[in-house]
Structure formats: structure tokens, C-alpha cells
N, C-alpha and C positions, 0 to 999 in steps of 0.2 A: 695369077699364081701358076698357071699352066706353063707358060713360056718364060717366066721370070723376067718380064719386060715391064717397065713403068709405062703406064698409060695416062693420058690426060683425062681429067674428070670432065664430064659433060656439062652442058649449059644447066643452070639451076642447082649445081652442086659446087663444092669446093673441097679442097684437101690441104692440109699443112704438110703433107709428106710423112715425116716421122714425129708429128706432134699432134696434139689434140687441143680443142678450144671449148670453153663453155661460156657462152654469151646469151643463153636463154634461161631466165630464172622465174618462169611461171610456176615451177615446182622445182623441188630439190633434185638435180640430176642424179641419175643412176651412179652408184659409187661413193656419193657423199653421204655424210652422217653427222649428227649433232650429239656432242657429248658434254654433259654438265660436270664440272668440277667444283667441289664445295668443300672448303676446309681440308685441303690436301687429300681429299678422297675423290677418286674417279669413278663415276657410275655411268652406265650406258643409257640409251634413250628409252629404257623401260619404266615401269611405274616405280622403280626403286630409287628415283631421284630424290635428293633431299627436300625436305618440306620447305616450301617457298620457292623452289626452282623447277617445279614440275612443267611450268609453261615457258621457261626460259630456253630459247633456241634462236638460231639464225632464221630469218624470214625471207623467202623469195619475194621480190617486188617487181617482176617483170623483166626489166633491163638489168637489175642488180639484186644483190641479197643483202639484207640488213641485219646487224647484229642485235642482241638483246639490249634493253634500255634499263635493266635493273642492275643490282650489284651482285648478281650470280656470275660465275665464270663458265663460259660456254665455248666450246671449241668446234670449229667446222673442220672435219677431217676428210681427207682423200688419200687413198693408198694407190701407188702407181708403180709398175715394174718398167725400168729403162734398160733398153738393149745396149745403150751407149750413154756417155756423158751428155748431159743437156741442161736445161734450166727450166725454171718456172717463172712466169711473168704475170702480173695482175694489175689492174687499176683499182684505185681506192679513194675513198674521202674519209679523212679522220681529222676532226676539227675540235674535239673537246678533251681536254687534258684531265678531266675527271673520269676518264675511262682508260684503261691500259690496253694497247693492242700490239700483240706480238705474233710474228710468224716464225716458225721454226720447223725443222726437219728431223725425223728419226729414221734410221736405217732399219734393215731386216732384223736386227738383233735388239730393236727398240732403244738403241743408243743415239743420243743426240749428235748431230754432225759437229765436226771439230770447230768450224767457224761459227761464232755466235754474235759476230759484229753486226750482222744484218737482222738480228733477232727482233729488236724493237723498231717499229715502223715510224717514220717521221710524221709529224703533224702536217696537215695541209691548210691552206687558207679556206675561209668560208666559202662554199659554193665552187670550189675548184677540185679537180680530180688530180691525184698524183699517181705515180707508177713505182712498182717494186719488183725487183727480179733476184733471183738467187741460183747460183749454179747447183746442179744435181749430179751425183755420181751414178754410174750404172748399178743396176740392181734394184731391190725394192726400196722405195722411199715413201714414207708417210708424212704428208703435208698437214700442218696445223695452222689455222687461223683462229687465234684465241683472243677473247676480250674479257675484261673484268672491269665492271663499273665500281666506283668508290663514291658512295652516297654518304656523305657525313652531314646530314641535315640540309643538304642543297637540293636544288631542282633535279629532275630526272636528267640523265646524261643524254647527249646527242649521239645516235648510234654510229658505228662504222659502216660504211658502205663498201662493197666489193663487186667488181664486174669484170667481164673479159679475161677469165682466167685461161692462160695458155701454157701448155706443158710440152716441152720439146725433148726429144730423145727416146720416145716409145717405139715399139716395133714398127716397121714400115707398114703403113696401112694397106688393107686389102680391099677397102671400099671407099667411096667418096661420101662426104656428109652433105645432106640436102640443105639449102639455104633456109634459114628460119623465117616465119611469117614476117612481113614487113621489109624483107630484103630480096635480092635477086642477083643472079650472074648470067650475063649475056654472052659469054665467051668460054670456050672450053679451056680447061687447065687453070681455073681461078683458084687462088689460095685464100680469097676473102669474098664475101658477098656485099654488095652495095646496098645502101639504105634507100628505101623508096622515098620520094619527095613528097611534100604536102599534097593533099588532095589526090593521092594515089594510094593504092593498097596492093598487097600480094599475099598469096598463101604460101605454104611450105613447099620449097623446091621450085620456086618460080624463076622463069627465064626473063620475065619483064614485069613492070608494075602495071596495074589496070587503073585507069583514071575514073574518079568519082564523077557523079553528076553534080556539077558545080552549082547549079541553081537550087538543088535541095539537099545536097550532101557535102560533107567536108571530112577531112582526115588530117592527122598530124603526121610528122615525119616518122617513118618505120611503122606505119599502121597495118594491121592485118585485115582491116574492114573499113568500110565508110559508114559514117554516122549522119543521122538526119540533122539538119540545121535547126536549132531552136529559135523560137521568136525572140526578138531583141527586147531587152530589159535595160533597166538603169545601170546594171553592173557591166554593160558592154561598151560603155563610152566613159570618157573623162574630159576634164575641162583644162585648158591651157590659157596662159596670158600672151597675147601676141607681142611681139617686139614693138618698141615705140616707133611711130611713123614720123614723117617730117614735121607734123603738127604737134608732136610730143603727146600723142594719144595712144592709148592701148585699150584692148577689149578682151573680154572673156569668150573664148571659142570652145566648141565641144568637138571631140574627135572619137571615132570608132576605135576601140582596142584592136590592134593588129596582132595576128591575122584575124579578120572579122570572120566569125563563124555563125552569126545569127542572121535572121531574115527579117526584113522590115514589111514585106507584103503579106504577112500572116495576120489573122484577125486581131489577136491580143498583143501584137507587137507594138513597141513605141517607136517613134521617130526621133532622129536626132535633133536635140533643142536648137533653136536659133541662136545666134551669137548675141552676146550682150551689148549693151551700149558702150560707146567709146568713153573712156575716162582719161583724166590726165595721168601721165606716166609718173611713178614714183621718182624721187630724186635719184641721182647717182649715189653710189656707195662712197663712204668717206675715203678720200684720196683719189677720186676720179672726178672728171668734169665733163660737161656736155658742151661740145664746140659748135653747136648749132645743127648737128646731125641727129640721126635717130638713135645713136649709140653712145656710150659712155667711154672715155678714154682716161688712162692713168695720167696723173700729174707728172711733169718732167721732174728729173732729179733736182733736189734743192728747193722744191716748191711744195706747197700743201693746199688742201681744200677740204671743206666738210661735206662735199657732194652737191651743195646747192649754189656755190659761188665759183667764180674762176679761180683757177691756181694762182697763188701768190708766193713770192720768194720769202724765205725765212729771214727775219730780221737779224742784224748783226749780233754776235754773241749767242746764236742759237742755231740748232741743227734739226732736220726733219726727223720725227719719230716713225721709223719705217715699221710697216705691218700690213695686215689685211684686216678689214672689217666689213663683212658682208651682212647687211640687214635689209636690203631691198632686193627682191628676187623677181625682176622682170625678164631676165635672161640668165642663163647658167654662166657664172664666171669662166674666164678663159682657162684658168688653171684647175677647173674642176670638170669631171665627166661622170656620166652615170650609165649603168648597165643593168642587165637582168640575166640571172643564171638559174637554171633548174638542175636539181641533182640527178634527175632521171634521164632527161634528155635536153634537147637544145630548142625546145619550142618557144621560148621567150627570148631567144637571140635576136638582136636588132631592135628591140623594144627599149624604150627609156624606162629605167627603174624608178627615177624621181622626177617631179614635175615642179617647176616654179610657179608660185601662187601669190605674187605681189609682195606681201609682208613676210611670207615664209616659204619654204620649199618643203614638199611633202612627198612620201612614198607613192609610187604609182601603182597602176592596176596589175601589172605582170600577166603572166600566163595562167598561172594557178596559185593557190594559196601557199604552197610550199616552195615558191621561188624565193631565191635571194634577190632582193632589190638593192643594188649597190650604188653608192656615192663616193667618189674619190677626190681628195684635195691634195695637190702636189706642190710641195715647197722644196726648192733646191738647197736651202740651208738656213741656219738661224745664226745671227751675229748681232750683238748689242750695238747700239751707237757708239760713235767714236769715244765719248767721254765716259762710257760704261764698260770698258774693257774689264771683265771680271777675271778672277782667278780660276785655275783649273778645278772643275768639279762644281762651280757654281751655276746659277740658273742663267741660261742664255735667251729663253723665251718661254712662251706658253700658248696653248691653243685653248680657247673657251668657246663653248657652244651651248645655246639655249634651246630646249626642246620639250615636247610632250608626246605621249603615245596614247592612242584611243584603241582599245583592243576588246574584243569579246570572246577571244580564244586565247591560246598559249603562245601569243606573239613574242618575239625577242628582237631588241635592237642591240647590235654589236658595234662597239667602237674599237678600231684595230689600228695599229701603228706598224709601219714597215720602215726600217732604217737601211739605207744604202741599198735598197732592192734585194735584200738577202733573204728575209723571211717576215711574214706578216703574223703578228702576235695579237691576240685579244687582250686589251687593257681593261675594259670594263663592259658589262652588259646589263640590260634592264629588261625584265620580263613583265607582261601584263600591262594594264594601264598605269601611266605615270603622270602625275600633275606637272604643269609647266616648271621647269628647274634648269639650273645651270651646272655644267661640269667643266672642270679645268684639268688639263694634262700639262705638266711642267716638262721643258726641254732642257737637258744638261749637256748636250753634245752638238757640235756643229757638223751636221751631216744632212744627206738628202732624206726628206721624210715624205712618206705617202700615208695620208690619214684616210681611213675608210669607215663609212657607216654602212652596215649591212642590216636590212630588216627582212624578217621572215614572219609571215602571219601565223604559220603553224609548221612544226616539224614532222607532223604525222604524214604518212605516205598517201597522197591523194592528188588528184589532177582536176579538181574543180574550183569554183570560185564562191564558196559560201561565205567567205569573210572578206569580201572585197571592200567593205567600208572600214576595215581595220587598217589603221595608218599611223605613221609617225610624222610629226611636224618639226622642223628645225627653223627657228626664227632668226637666229644670227650665229655667225661663226667669226671668231676673232683670233688672229694669230699675230703675236707681237714680235718684233725684231727679225722679221723675215728678210732674207738676203735681198730678194728682188721685189720687196714690198713698196707700198705708197705711203704717203704721209697725210694724215688728217689734222696734224697740229705740228708745232715745233717745241723743242725743249731747250733750256739754257744749256750751254757748252762751256768747256774751258778754253780760254783764248790763249794765244802764244804770248811770248814774253813782249813782243812788240805791240800786241793788241791792235794789229792792222787789219782792217776789213772784218769779214765775218768768219775767218779761217779758225777752225776748231782744232785743237790738239788733244790727243788721247790722254787721259789721266792714268797714271800708274795704278795697279790694283791696290785697293784699299784706300783710295784717295777720293775726296768729295770736292765739289766746286764751291768755293767761298762766294757768298752772295754779293758782296761789295766789289770785290775786284775780279771775280770770274777766274780765279786762279785755282790750280789743284792744291789741296791741302790734305795731308795724311790724317786719317782718323786717329782719335786718341788711343791709348793702349787699352786692351780688353774690351774693345768694341768691334763690331763687324758692319760692313757696308751693306745698306739696304739693297736689294736686288731690283726694286722698283724705282728707285730715284737716287740721284747723287748730288742734288742741289741743296746746299745748306748743311751745317753741322748736324742738324738733327737727322741727316741720312746715316749717321753712325750710330747704330743701336748697341746699348751696353750688353755685354755678355751677362748670363745669369750668375747666381752666387756660386763661388767656388770654381768658376771656369775662366778661361783666358782665350784670347783670339789668336789665330795663325798670324804668321808674319805679314801676309798679304790682306788680313783683315776680311777674310772670305767666310770663315766659319768660327764658331766657338768649340772648345773642347776642354777637357779635364786633364791637367798634368799629373794626375794620380795622388796629388798632395792636398790635404784638406786641414784647416785649422778651426778649432771651436773653443770658445771660452765657457766654462762651466763652473759656477761657484767658486770664483777666484781661482780656478785651476785651468790651465791651458791644455787642451787635448790636440795633439798632432797626429794625423793619419797619413800613412804611406801605403798606397794601394798598388805600387809599381809591380810587385810580384803577381798581382792579379790582372795585369793589363793585357795578357794574352787572352785569347778568345776562350771564354767559359761555355761549357755545353750542358744540356739537359735533355735527356730522353724521358719524356712523360707518358704514361699509360700503363697497360694497353687500354685502348677503347675499341668499341666494336660497332660496325654498322648494323642496320636492321637485319640483314642477312648473315651476320656472324663474321664478316671480314675484319681481321685484327689489324689495328694500325696504331701508330705512335705519333705524337707530336714531338718534333725535335727542334730545339731551340739553340741558337748560337748567340753569345752576348759578348760584344767588344766593349769593355767598361770604360776605358779612358786611354789617354795619351795618343801616341802615333800622329801628333801634329794634325789632328781632326781627321785622319784617315779612317775609313770604315773597314775593319778587318773581318767582320763576321760575314760569312759567305754561306749561302744556302743554294742548293742545286737541284735541278730536275735531271735525273740520270736515265730517263726513258724517252727523252725527245730527241731533237734533231742532231746534236753534235756530241762528240766525246768530250771528255773533261778537259783534255789538252786544248782542243779547239775552242772550248767555252772560255778557258782563261785568256787565250789569245785575243778574243774579241768580246769580252764579257759585257761591254756597254750595249751591244747589239742585240742581245738575246734575253728573253725573260726566263731562260732556263738556269740562269746564274744571277743571284742578286747579292750585292754587297751593302751592309748597313751596320749600324751599331747593334741592332737587335733584329733577327730574322727567324722565320719559322718555316719547317719543311714537314710534310706528312710522309712517314716512313711505313711502308708495307713490309713486315718481316718475310723471310724466305719461307717459313713454315706455313704462311697463310696462303691457302687456295693454290698450293703447288708451285709457287714461284721458286725459281732456282737460286735467286739472289735477292737481297733486300732492295727495295725500290724506294726511290725518293721522289716526291712529287709535290705539285701546289706550293712552291716556295713563295713567301710573300715577305715584304718588308714591314716590320713592325715599328722601327725607329731609324730615322736617317738624319735627325737633327738633335743636337745635345743642347738641353735647356739649362742645367745647372745641378749643383750638389749641395745639400744642406741637411741639417738634422731635423728640419721641419717636415711635416707630413703634407704640406700643401705648397705647390709652386705653379704659377701660371695656369690655373684652372685644372691642374692634376692633383687630385686628392687621394692619398693613401688611406684606405680604410684600416684602422687599427685592429679591427677584429678579423682581418684576413690571415694573420699569423699569430702564433702564440707569443705571450709577452717574454721578453728577454730576461733571463734570470739575473743578469748583471745590472749595475748601475751605470754602465757605459752606454751612451746614447747611440742608437742606430744612425747610420749615415745613409741618406736617399740619393740616388742618382735619377734624374728625370730626363726623358727623351720623348720625341714625337715624331710622327711621320707626316711628310708634306703631301702624301697622296690620300685623296679623299674617296670614299666609296658610297654607294647608296645607302649603306646601313651606318657608316661613319661619316657623316657630312663634314666634321671637323677634323678627320683624319685619325688615325690611331695614336695612342699615347702609351708609354711604358714607364713603369717605376720599379727600380732595383733597389731593395733595401739590403744594406751591408751590415752584418751583424758579427760582433766579436764573439768567438767561440774557440776557446783554447783546446777543445776536444777535437777540433777538425783541422788538422795540419794541412800545410801546402795549399792547393787551390780550393780545398774545402768542398762544400756541397751546395748545389743550387736546387731550390724547390719551389713549388707553386702552392697557392692556397688550397687546403683541402675542400673549401667551399666551391672552388672553381678549378677542377682538376685539369681543364685545358689552359690554365694560366689567365683566363679571362672569363667574366660572367656575362658581359654583354657584347663581346667580340671587338670592342673598341679600345679598352683600357686593360692592359696586362700588367700583372704583378709578379715579381720574383723575390725570393728571399735567398741571399748568397751569405752562408755561414762560413767563417774561416778564421783561423788565428791571425791571418794576414789582415783581417779587418779590424784588429785591436789597435788602439792608440799606441804611439811611441812611448816608451818608458820614461819616467821623470824621477826626480828625487822623492816624490811622494809615494812612489810605488815600492820602497824598501824601507827597512828599519835596522837598527844596530843591536847587536847582543854583546855585552862585555863578559869576558872570561874571567876565571880565577887568576890571582896573582901568584905566579910561580918563579921562584928563583930571582925575585926582584923585577919580573916583567909581567905586564898584563896585556892580553890579546883582545881586540875588538873586531867582531865579524859583522858583515852586512848581508842580509837575506831578504829575498822578495816577499811582499805581503802575500798571503794566501787567502783566497785563490788569486793567481796572477792574471790580471786583465790587461796585459800590455805586451808589447813585443818591440824588439830592436830598440832604438832610442839610446839613452845613456846606459852604460854598463854598470855593474856592481862595483863599488870602490874596492880596492884591495884591503886585505886585513890589516889593521893597525896595531903595533906594539908600542907600549909606553911603560916607563920605569914605575916601580911601586915598591913599598915596604912590605917585607913578607909577613906572614901570620905568626911565625916562631918568635921573631924579635918582639913584637908587641905582647906576645904571650909571656915571654920572659920579663918584660917590664911590668907587666900587670901582676905577675906572681911576686916579684920583688916588692913592688908597693904595697901588695896585700899582706905580705909577711911582715914588713916593717910596721904597718898599721896595727896588725895583731899583737906583736911584742910591745909596742907602745901602750896599747889599750890594757894589756895584762899588767905592765909595770904600774901604770897609773891607778889601776884598780887596787893593786897590792899596797901602794903608798898610802892611799887615802883610807884604806881599811885599817893599816897599822896605826896611823895617827889618830884616827877615830877611837880605837882601842885605848890608846894612851890617855886620851882626854877624859874618856868615861872613868878610867882608873883614878885619875886625880880628883875627879869631881866626886866620886863615891868616898874616897878617903877623907875628903874635906867634910863631907856630910857626916861621916861616922865620928870624927874628932869632935865636931860641934855638938853632937848629942851626948857624948860621954862626959865632957867637961863643960858644963854650961857656964861656969863663972870664970873660966880661964880662956884666955885668947888662944887661938890655934897657933901651933908653932909655925915659925916662918916658913914659908914655902914660895916657891916661884910663881904660884898661882894665887897666893893670899894677897890681901889688900895691903898695899905698900903703906908705910907710915906717913901720916899726914894727908891721906886720901879720905874723902868722905864717903860714907856708905849710903847708897840710894835705897830708896824704897822699892823702887821698881826694877825689874830686870830689863836691862837694855842690851840688846845684841848689836855688836859692831857690824859694820858693812862687810860682808864677806867678799872675798876675791872671787872673780869669775874663773871659770875652768881655764880659760885662755891665759889670764893672769898667772895662775898657778903654773901652767905649763911654762909660761916665760920665766917665772922664778926658778923652776928647776933647771931650765936650759941655762941661765946665767950662773947658776951655783954661787950666789952671794953668800958671804960669811956673817952677814948681819943677823941679829937675833930677831926673829919674828914672834910677836905675841899676839895671843887672841885674848882679849880682856872680856870677861863675862861678869856682868854685875848680878849677884844673887840677892833675891829678896829675903832678909832676915826673918826668922820666925819669932825672934825676940822683940822686945819692946825697944823703942828707939832710946831709952835710957841706958841700955846695957852697952 
């Protein structure tokens, strides 16, 4: 500073010039602090932290610093003032997507920098270190490394590891930094210190490393001291199977774990056990043969072998079924490799992570319990045999392995897949002891694959071998339809039209091989071709009820139309307006520490020629949405299915600036069928899951399943969507989950959804309306048609137009009725008067006759019209003549005859017959 001239740093020191570096993490370096963030509230490192997060912090682990393992949000903060623009660089390990890891910067006004593209840090492969760098502006910059675990009933998250933080752009340094213990610099002007090799050590500011006493001491790379060699125990050696010799014999041999740190000359030390007896070598794996040498060789193209016999050519009309089947483990196969990786240092570099053991391959010893023991299988591509050329999106192959784990601690076995060497993603993991079981992963894309098995005895930070006996055993690995595979058998194939020789021709998609003629035949309609065989018509599997197959017979799907017969009534459904993706945000739910999260579901109901349009993404991992869509088949941060689920962390939870989507999974990628029944192919809808429908219209059920199996769902996941007619919910309606199972599932394997919409009602028919007849007006009558209430239908037929018909008006008939009534009244009055008058006249004549008879008893009465005519006899009794009926009398009046009509009445005389 006196002469303003830059000088070289001396030996044992280093300088970055205008930068600083943090590579010692025995304790938290000066200037760093831990801050807990909980439910959008930031509190400092004092005792005022939220309950349950008091012990949450980043923990120094020597060569690196480790994040918290719970679901609290903890930030590692460092403030730095830059004299000029610079950058920050650090190495990290981030393998668990159950934890969010973000790195961001605030300026001196506590405003976040403009660029947020690099905020979310990319995932890394298990056991590998990644690097991250961000440009910094001059002035004060506050750096944040923030993690948030999301524990939704799962096991504890794997922490984020950070080391070698370098910041460039600070003021020119006025001093040199001494090399940390375990490193040295032997030249002036060094900008980095070198690591001391094994069996050496150094103190702070060392110019060189000091060698340990190799007879009694040892040290790892980068050690600050030498340690005494312990006595050898059974944990310091392992057994191997020697390769087959010329006699076809192998034996078990024992080797010290390298580097050897134990001593055999101590009193309580054990010696290396002697080699075992020579035994017959196991046979070659299927598809390989032994040509008399000590090793197995793959069968030539077009031939096959079961591993015990020589390779033979496939018969005419057949072709080799290519793949790999490893079930004998005398030597590691040529397309497999093994390695060891330690998160803190490289002390297990060069060691074999896995060891062959005859009928299985098992995890090795490694350097310490937290090492990753890695086994890789590389396959350049997957392609079905000639006669099994499938359609786009159909299964091309599968990999199956049988394994078991024996653990006394928190061991984990990871199965990972790398596609086209772009990124490695964890497909499945198993923790703790697991019984012997098989796992299958299906391949849908012809690409270069690397399958990785990584085993870690414990993820706790330690460097000892307490759990050396914890291991995983893999008994067999089978990969079908591998491009460079070998054949253990032959399968029938389709012959050319000439049927000459054994040449096979590829069948078009959706065709099977007819058994008698070995010719390609197309599958019947509404069937799909089995992905496991194409021989015989039985290879064409019928689609489920209410579904149809694609043109290439690769998958089944619903065309959005459904027909059902109910009580002599036909119900037609049209779900085409619901064919676009339906969404449901369910929640909120909370973790044990209060983090709010939602379950977000996307449902692609039907149609689309079998395409799966429901997409769920992880927006905090490796790629932007645009890049994910471009290569969606390669990454697990974007999944396409009929039904999928994502976990959404809202922006107001724990201080996130935007809603986060993570842990996307496929719930259904295969369509099974649609029916009104509640059971289909072992999927049962429990009726008490949802309230009973108020209508008499039956609910329609869509059934799906997932081909991916998990440790908890050995048969894969299944999904049932109940479509219910609800006129009160127009348009897309509403989707809900059972109140008993707010996450949509009660067991994690079967998911239930209720989709209510007017679009789920059947099409209208003539049974859904009735007619109403109006009054007759001006000679016309109107007939109207109205829907039955409540209306439980949609679309279909329309209401008929109103109908007009001629009719007689009410006034006309009223007049007719009045006229008839008046005529009848007049007639009745006239008849009444007539009969009354006639009756009076008759009574008068009768009374006159009686009076005359009484006055002159000896004289005959005067002649009268009603007297007895001369010559007629007088009767004793009175005899009445037959009277005319009322109808006869009316007839007589109507005809007005001029004849005389008489009524004769015989009267009984009061006198004696002599008079």
C-alpha cells in the first residue's frame, strides 16, 4: 500500500487478487449468518425464531456446509461490497426435489436484482457436484442461499451441500490468505493452494506437506494431521469371485479395502482369510456362449443361446428376440461399470462400488458409510424386433431387476435414468430393509439410456464404517429389445409374400402375425395390439366398454360419446365440450411446520385420438417451460398423461415470490373404459365417496390406470372420474374430490374425482318434453311444447315448433245450445198447457154425467158424446183403455190429423143390472 505496487504472495499463502474464497467450513466464516424464514416472516438468529425452527440452520461440515433437513426455510446470507462488477461462483450438490434451493441477490436498497433466471438452482446427479455462477454489480450485494424442505408425509429430505464459494470484484486485497490445513503452496504468487496427498498432512500456511509414518500412521487426502492405524477387523476386507480359468473353475478370494489403513501386526488384529475352494463357474448369461476359453462371448447376429449351449441359428419364420438378461455374476458385464463417490472428498475414488458374487451383484465396502456406491448400465437404444414395429408412443422395451436390501440404518437405494446424456433423474428409491422383489421400468422412446443404481448406507455426515454390513443385492437385470442386445430365444415373425428362406418383414402398426400362414393381419376394430406379443389373433386385446382404438391399434381412448339403455329409454351422452383439460386446485394442506401447499390436478377426459393432453410441470428445476416442451420426453419436470398431479406452493407461503410447482406425477396414462357401472377391471368406485345424485340420470364413470408401479402401489395407480349431470353448473362445471379423502385418494393408489356439469347430461329426446293445448280463438287452436321440469338433458333434439289447428269457436256452440234450449223450453210449456186443458175438459164431462145420473134415476141420460152408444153393453167393471205414450201424443200433434180421437171409459154403475 505504501508504493501502490502489486507484489507476489509468498509461499504458503495465496491470493485471488480482487476476489475472496471460502473453502474452510469447520465453522461458519466471519460475515456469514443464518436466518430462518417461516410463513412469510423473517427472523434473525436470536431466540425469537418460530417454534419448531429454533435448531434449523446451515451446518458446517469441514469441506462443505450443509442445509437444514426439515421443512423450515433457512437462508445462508453474506453481504459484500464490490468496487467493480464481478461474479459469485460456488459448487453445490442438490439431489432431492423435495427441497427447494434458490440463490438470489439483493442490492443495497434490499431490492432483488433484475435477473431472476438463475434464481432456481438446477438439480444434480446423486454423488456429483455442480457449479453455479451469477454476475454481480458494483456496490453492496447481499447473497442468499435459501432452502425450504417440503415434507408431506415423506421421509426427511436430503440436504443441499455448498462448498468453494468464490466472490470476484471486491477491493484489491492488501494481504495474502494463508493456505488452510491440509493444503500447501510451494511457489510465490499462487492463486490457489494444492491439496496434500494421502499419508501426508500440513498445518495452516504450509509450504509443503509432511509425510506420516507409514508403518503406524495414515491420512486421507487434504488431512491436517496423521492418525494411528487401527487393528484390522472384518470390516476392512471384502470377498470377490475370480474370473473363470481355463478349467472353468472360480474361487472366492478376499482383498483388503483400499486404501488399506489397518495393521495386521497388532495383537487383536485379524489376518486376511485364505481363498476358498475352486468351484465350477456359473453358466454364461442367456445370449452368451463359452467357446472353450475362460470368458463368455455374445452370440453372433441371427443366433441364440440359453447360456449353457452353443449358439444356434433361428429357424425359418422366426427372428431373435434381442435384449440382455444378466443373472450370473462372475464378471461385470461389458456394458456395466461401477464406481464410488464421496460427497465430502474423493477418498473412495478408484474403488469398486459394487462386487460380483456369483448369483448376484452386491454393493461394496466403499470408503465410508455416506459414500455413494454406483452401478451403471449403458444401452445405446431400444427398438422392437422387426415384426413388432409399434406406433408412436407405444412401449418399445422395458428394464426389470430383482433386488433386496439389508440395512440397519437409514440406507437408500436409488434407481435413476439418463436419456441421451442430458440429465439423470431419480425414477424410484427404496429406504431401509426391503425383501426380495422385482421392479420394472417401461421405455417409450428410442434413445440412448444409462441406468444407474446408487446405494448409500446413510446420508448423515460421517467418515467411518459403522454400517459396513448394510448392503443391496441385485439378482438379475433384464432389458428387452435392446439395440445391441443378444438373443436367448427366437420368436415367430411375419414372412414375405414369397415366404422364401427365413427373411422377416415388418408388420405395419396394429397388425398381428397369423399363426397358420405367418402373414400380417390387421387387428379387428376397437382392439389394440399387445406390446408383449404379436403372434395370433389373441394378441389383439379388446378395448374397454365405451372406448375405441386408434387407427394404428396402439391405444384405446374415448371419442367423448357414450350410449346407455335404461328402462326402455336410450340415453346418449356427448362429452366433447369437456374434452379440453379440466383442472382442480385442492387444499390448502399444511406440513408439520406450517408450510401451505395445494394439490393441483389436470384431467384430460377423452378424445384427441389417444393423445394425453394433461400436462404437469416442475417449474423450479433444470429448464424453462419453453425448453421443457421442446424435449418433454427427456425430463421428469414435465409429464403428460390423462390425469396428473403437481404440488403447488403458493407465493405467500414462506416468502416465495411466485407460486412453485413441484413433484409432478402421472396418475393415469392408460384409458380403460367408460360405463355407468361402478366397477371396471378391478377398479371399484365406492359409492359413499360422493353424495348421491338428486336426479334419476345415471352417473357415467371414466376409468384410467397408470403403468408405472411404485413401492406403495405395486399394481400401479388407478383413477376414476364420475361424470354427473348438474344443470346448475354450466360450461366446464366443477371438479371435486371426496370429503373423506381431501387429497383425492385415501390410500395413495386409487384416485376419485366428481365432475359435475350440465355438459354431463344426456342428449334430449322426445321423452324430455310435453305439449300444452291452448284455447280456440277465431277458429284456430295453438299447441305449445315445453321441457319437463327439472330439465335433465342438453342439446339433442330441439323443441318442436308450436302447432296451429282449426277449431269451432265457443260462440257458435253457445248459440246452438241456447237455441236448442229455448226450443225445448217452449215445447215443454206447450205440452204442459195442452194436457192440462184436456184433463180439465174430461173432468168436466165426467162430473156432469155423475150429476145427471143422480138426479133422474129412472131416466136415461141425455145423449152425449161420452155416453154409451146405443146397442153397447154396459160392463160391471171399469176398464181403462191403453193410453198413448208421450211420444205417441207428440207424434199425433205433429201430424195434426183431423180424425176424431176418443177415449172410452167404462164406468161401473151404482144401479142394479136390471136398470
